VOKOLRO-731577 format. One record per residue (C-alpha): z, y, x; residue in one letter. Coordinates in steps of 0.2 Angstrom, whole numbers, padded with zeros to 4 digits, always signed. Layout:
<atoms>
ZYXA
...
</atoms>
This chain:
<atoms>
+0026-0448+0102M
+0035-0433+0112I
+0044-0425+0098G
+0038-0434+0081G
+0030-0427+0069V
+0033-0411+0058R
+0029-0409+0042R
+0025-0391+0039P
+0039-0387+0029N
+0049-0391+0043D
+0042-0376+0054H
+0042-0363+0040A
+0063-0369+0038V
+0067-0368+0059I
+0054-0349+0060E
+0067-0343+0045L
+0082-0348+0050E
+0075-0337+0070T
+0068-0323+0061L
+0085-0320+0047F
+0098-0330+0060A
+0110-0311+0053E
+0107-0312+0034N
+0109-0330+0033G
+0094-0341+0039G
+0084-0350+0026V
+0094-0343+0012G
+0095-0325+0017G
+0076-0325+0019G
+0073-0332+0001I
+0085-0318-0004E
+0075-0303+0007W
+0060-0312-0002A
+0066-0308-0017R
+0072-0293-0016T
+0054-0285-0006T
+0043-0293-0020L
+0055-0287-0033A
+0055-0269-0023A
+0034-0269-0026E
+0034-0275-0043G
+0028-0294-0039M
+0029-0308-0049D
+0028-0321-0036A
+0024-0335-0050K
+0011-0328-0058R
+0003-0320-0039R
+0005-0332-0027P
-0007-0327-0014L
-0003-0306-0014R
+0016-0309-0014A
+0012-0320+0001V
+0002-0304+0010R
+0014-0292+0004R
+0029-0304+0015L
+0018-0305+0031R
+0015-0285+0029R
+0035-0280+0029T
+0038-0292+0038E
+0024-0294+0055R
+0031-0308+0062R
+0032-0322+0048L
+0018-0338+0049S
+0008-0340+0033I
+0016-0355+0032I
+0035-0346+0032A
+0031-0335+0019A
+0022-0350+0010R
+0036-0357+0009Y
+0047-0338+0004L
+0036-0337-0012V
+0039-0356-0019D
+0057-0353-0017A
+0056-0337-0025V
+0045-0342-0038A
+0057-0356-0041G
+0048-0372-0035R
+0053-0381-0022H
+0045-0377-0006P
+0031-0389-0001G
+0032-0395-0018E
+0013-0403-0018Q
+0006-0402-0035G
-0002-0414-0046P
-0015-0424-0037R
-0033-0428-0040S
-0039-0446-0047P
-0050-0445-0032V
-0039-0445-0022L
-0029-0462-0029R
</atoms>
């Protein structure tokens, strides 16, 4: 396979490094997301879907994957961290 397999988080990091290159890459993107959501009075932990929508409306070049990565980071979760798996899937 050419190029190997990339996880969605890898795509998000590459995108954020490009979009926020002047502001410090991923760290700058997380800070931008934090201030953007705070200005709107949004809580990324309680309303993650609305937070993703707000970030994408504010920065149109942001993909869903990268926006979700930012929302997870702002909410205090490790981006890409999976929740508990269903016992059916084990």
